[in-house]
N, C-alpha and C positions, 0 to 999 in steps of 0.2 A: 362777278356776275357770270352766270352760265348761259350759253347759247344752245338752246335745244333745237336741233335740226330735224324737221319732219322728212321722212324718207318715202319717196314714191318710186315704184319700180315697175318694169315691164320686161317680159321675156320674149325674145324673138328668135326665129330660126336664123342661123348664121352660116348656112352652107354656101352662100354666094358672096360673102363679104370677107375681107381680110383686115387685120389691124391697120395696114398701110392705106387701103382704100377708104376705110372709115375716117382715118385722120385727114386724108386729102379732102373728103367731103365736108369735114367740120371746120378745118383751119381758117378758111376764108370768112366764114360766118362768125367764128369765135376765135379771135386772135389770142395769142398766149396760151395755146393748148399744148398738151404734152402726150407723149406716147411711151409706154413701157411694154416691151415684148420679151419673150424668152424663146430660145431655140433649144433649150435643155428640157426635154420631155421625159426624163428618167423618173422624175417624181411628180406625183399628181398635183402638188401645189404649184408646179411650174407650167401647167397646161393652160394658164390664163394669160391673156394680154389685156392691157388697160389703156383707154384713151380718156383723158380728163380735160374738161373745158369749163369756162365761166368761173374764174376765181372769185370767191366771196369773202375771203379773209386771208391775211398773210402776216408773216413775221420776217423781217430782214435785219441783218447786221451789216452796216457799212459805215465807213468814216467814223468809227468809234461811237456809233449811235445805234440803238435798237428801236425799230419802228414796228409797232403792232397795229394792224388794221382789222376791224371786226365787222361782222355781217350787218350790224345796225348803222354802219357808216362812221362809228366813233373810231378814234385813233389814239394811241399812246406812244410817247417817245421817251427813251431813257438814254441819257448820256453815260457812256461806259467809263468808269473809273477803276482804280486798282482793286476795289472791293466789290465790284458789281458781279453778281452771280449769273453769268450769261446762261449757263446750263440750267439753272433753276428757273430763269425767265422763259426759256424755250419750253421746258417741261410744264410750267404754269400756263403758257399759251395753249398747249395741247389739251390741258385739263379743263379749259373753259368751254369745251364743246362736248355735247352728248348727243347721241342718236338713238333711235329705237333699236333695241337689242335684236340680234339676228343670229341664227346658227349656221349660216352659210360659210363654207370653208374658203372664202376668197375675199378680197378687199372690197368693201362697199364705200368706205370713207376714211379720211385721215389726212395727214399732212404729206404732201408730195414736194420734194425739193432736193436741195444739195447743201453741202458744206465744203468750202474750198480748203485746200491744204493749209492756207494761211490762217484759217480759223483756229488752228492748234494753239495760237497764243492766248485764246480765251479758256483753254482747257489745261494748259501746262505753263510752268514758269519758264517761258522762252520768248525772247524778243524777235519779232519779225517786222522789219522796217519796210515801208513802201519804197521800192527801187524804181529807177527809170525804166520805162517800158512796161510798168504794171498795167494789167488789162482793165482795171477800174470796174470790177464787178463786185456785187455784195459778197462778203465773206461767207454769209449764211443766208439762205432764202428758202422759205417753205410757204406753201399756200394750201388752203382748203378750197375744194372745187364743188360747185353746185352739181355738175354733171360728171358721172363716171360711167363709162361703158366697159363692161367686163366681158371679154370674148373667151369662151371655153373651146379650145381647139379639139379637145378629146371627143366631145359629143355635138359639136357644131351648134352651140347655143350662145346667145348673147343676152346680157342683162343690162338694161338701161336704167340708171338711177338719177333721180332729181332730188337733191337735198335742199329744202327751202327753210329759211328762217321765218319770214313773214309773207313772202311773195307767193305767186302762183307757180305750180310745177310746170315744166315745159317738156314733159315726156313725149307728147304727140308731135311737137316741133322737131325734136331730135329724131324720133322714129321716122318721120316724114323725110328728113334730110338723108337718112340712110338708104332710102329707096331711090334716091336720085341716081339716074344711070350714068351721068357724066360729071366730071369734076375738072377743075383747072389744073393743068400741068405746065411747067415752065422749063426752059433749058438751063444748063449749068455750063460755065466756061472758065477755065483757068486763065489767069492774067499774070504775065510776067514770070519771073523765076522764083523758085523756092529759096527762102533765105533762112539763116539760122543766127542766133545771137552768139554762137561759138563756132569757130572753124573746127574741122575734125582734129587738127593738130592741137588746138587748145583743149579739146575734150580729152585727148590722150594725156596731155599734161595734167589735167584735173584728176584723171584716174591715178596717175603716178603720185600726185600729192595725197590722194585718199589712201593709196597703198601704204605710204609712209606712216599715216596715222594708225592704220591697222597694225603695222609692224611695231609701232611704239606702244601699242596696247591702249590707245585712246578709244578705239572702237574695234569690235571684232569684224564688223561688216558695215558698209555704207553704200548708198545708192545715188550716185550723182546722175543728173539727167541733162538732156539737151533738147531745146525747143526749136521747132521749125515754124515758119509762117509762109503762107501762100495766098496771093491775091486771087480773087475770083469775081465773076459777075453772074447774075442769075440766081437760081434756086438751089441752096445747099441741101435741101431735103433729098435731092438726087444723090448726094454723097452718102447720106444715111442709107438710102435704098441699096446703093452699091455695096456699102460696107456690110450690111446685114446679109447680103448675098455671098460676098467673098469670105467673110469671117463670122459665120453664125456662132453665137456665144450665149452662155447662160443669161447674160444681161444685155439687152438691146434697148436703147433709150434715145428719145429726141425731145428735149425740153426747150420750148420757145418762150423767151422772156422779152420779146419785142426788140430791144436794141442789142441783144446778144442771144445766142443759142448754144446749148451744150448737148452734144450727141455722140454716141459711140457704141462699141460692142465689147463690153468688158468681160473677161473670163473669170474675174475674181470678186467674191463677196468681201465687203469691208467688215460687216458684222450682220448676223441674223439673230434676232431674239424672237422666239415663238413660245408662248405659254410658259415663260420663265426659263426656257432653255436657251443659252447663248452659244453661237457657233462662229468660229473663224476658220477660213479655208486658206491657209498659207500656200502661195504659189512661188516657188523659188527653184531654180534649176531650169535652164533653157537651152535647147538645141534647135537649129534651123531644120525644117522639113525639106526633103528633096522632091516630094511629089511622087516618088516611087514607093509603093507599099512595102516591098521587101526591104529596101534600103532604110525606110523609116522605122521598120520593126527592129532592124539591127541597131539603128541609132538610138532607139528607145532603150534597148538593153544597155548600150554604152552609157547613156545618160544616167540610168539607174545605178551604174557602177562607178561613175566619175567622182573621184575623191573631192575635187574642188566644189562641184555642183552640190554634192551631198552634204558637205560640211556647211555650206551656205544654207541649205534647206533645214538642217537640224537646228541651227541657230535660230531660225525664224519660227520653227515649231515651238522651241523653248520660249521664245518671246511671246508667242500667242498664249501659251499656257500661263506664263506670268501675268500677262494682261488680264486674262479671264479670272485668275486667282484673286485679283484685287477686289472684286465684287461678287465672287461666287465660290461654289464648292463643287465637289465631284468632278474636277477638271480632268479630262482624259483625252487621249489621242485616239479617235475612232477609226480614222483611215490614215495610213502612213506611207508617204512617198509613192502614191499611185501615179503611174504614167498616164497622162492625158494628151490627146492629139488635138491641136487647133489648126486653123487653115495654113499658117506659115511656120508655126513653131510647135515643139513638143515640150511640155512642162512636167515637173514633178509637183504633185498636189497632195496636201494632207487635210484632215478635218479634225479640228480641236473643239471640244464642247465642254460646257460647264453649266451648273445650275445657278441662276442669279439669286442673290440674297433677296428674300421677299421685300425687305424694307428699302432696298436700293432701287432708284428710278432707272428706267432704261437709258435715259439721256446721260446719267452718270456713268453707266457702263460704256456708252458710246464715247464719252469724253476720255475715259481712262484707257480706251483701246485705240484711240485716234492719234495720228494717222496710222495706216497699216505699216507694220515693220518691214514688209516687202518693198515699201516705197521709201523708207527712210534708212533703216539699218538697225544695228544692235551694238551696245545699249542705245535705245531709241533717242533718249534726250541728248546724249553726246553727239550722235549722228546728225540730229536736226540742227544743233548749234554749228556744226562744221558745214553743213549744206547751206545754212544761212550766210555763213562767212564766205564761201567759195562760189556758189552759183551766182551768175551775174544778174539774174532777174528773179522776180517773185514767181513762185510756182502757180499762184492763182488757182485755177480749177484742177490742174494736174495733181494726181495723188490724193485728191479729196474724195468725197463719197456722195452718191446720188441714189435716190430711191424714195421709199415711203416709210412712214411710221403711223400706226393707227392711234386712236385716242385711248387705247387700253394698254399701251406699252409694247406692242409687237412692232418689230423693226426689221427692215430688209433693205440694205444698201449695197451697191456695187462700188468698188474702187474706180475712180475716174481715170482709167488707162485705156489705151487703144481708142482714144476719143478725140474729138475736135471741139474747140470753142470758136464760134463764128462771131465776129464783130467788125463793123466798118469795112465790109468787103474783104476781110482777111480771115483765113482759117489758121488757127494756131493748134499745133499738136506736138506731143512731147513723149520721150521715152527715156528710161534710165537702165543702168546695169548694176548688178550687185558686185561690189568690189571687196575682196578679201586680201589678206597679206600676200598670197601667191598668185593674184590675178595677172593676166597678160593684158596690158592696156589696149593693144590693138584688137584683141578678141572682145573686150568689153565694148569698144566702139562698134564692132561688127554686130554684137548683140542688140545694141540700140537700133541699128538699121533692120535687123531681123524682126524685131518687135513691131517696127513701123511698116513692115512689108505689106500687110493687108491694107493699111491706110493709104499708102502710096498707090496701090493697085486700085483702090476704090475711087481715088481722085481721077484717075485716067478713065475708068469705066463710067463715071458720072457724066462725062462729056458726051457719051454715046447714047444715053437714055433718051 
């Protein structure tokens, strides 16, 4: 059965509103809303931010069961067995929707959501068991929303969309809410000490173990990670506001799912598919910034010449090429080892592209490139098996992917890094380091803390908002 959604839209001047203020105006009225922003305005397609509210359909994968909910209130559940085609079911869910055609160059509708790192077991022949301390969130969750507000930062316009299946459109109600001058704000406070499932010494030992596997040739590179948890009270949206301030990134997101939230400022795309062209942007190679422009420029030159960081980067560029070659042609490296500056770190970044085979679904490309090699290692399958063996808890959200895919096969997701998961008044956050045979374990531990620098700063700043 196809669900044809009628699209109603309204354009308004957006010179006095921001994505954050729009979200704050809507979230109390419409729970489980989400926000996607970008601070990367180099490309025209990144000049938009989106606020989505009023979910009207969803698909979730949790506890070995797929649950599909449709706009007419009907529901379908599938128990997952060894021969269940999870990728095909997600693709089929997306294809059940159609909207009126449009030629606008931004998102009007589609599936917004995430897939956790642990979802890889539905895509690859790899066992991932639920360990003690699992965060108990869906492995995969996507929703279709009635309302999408697209804000164009370039020309100060906003488009309000109302997608209806059978009901009335609510454009006037949404537009009215955007004119409200005040909105509720709440304080945020840290509670207790930050905790980790691993001591620093234990992480250093884990790096040493990973180094041995590299030296034996089991893997060329592997990315062990360390999770932290921090108690809090109040409104964690303040942490997001702080994070987008101290660590502006190409991907900024705040997804509210009621009993848990995922939010962050990710520098790295998991996968982009646009009009049949697929892109992966491997980030590997990290130095800590000093805050002094001249010193950072010297560090950037040193990073681009560092043998260890470059060998790590080359491996992950090759992995991206291999991943895209599985379902595509014309695979090439368009940008190679570009030095990019972020708030607390300097990274080496490349751009690998390919043309998707026309008969291959986007979800199949997603499955065959997931998770990012920069979060697992190379060869990817061997690295993931070792991570499953040695890391003491499930990765859950960390290293997964979050974003949107439209009903026509276009896809844009960030890797869930530099991000928080909030549940039961605990904030969980995590970082890893790429280990190769000549890694210095103490330096890899230092890299974990460097990557979390912006998050730690955001937590302190959030208490002052």
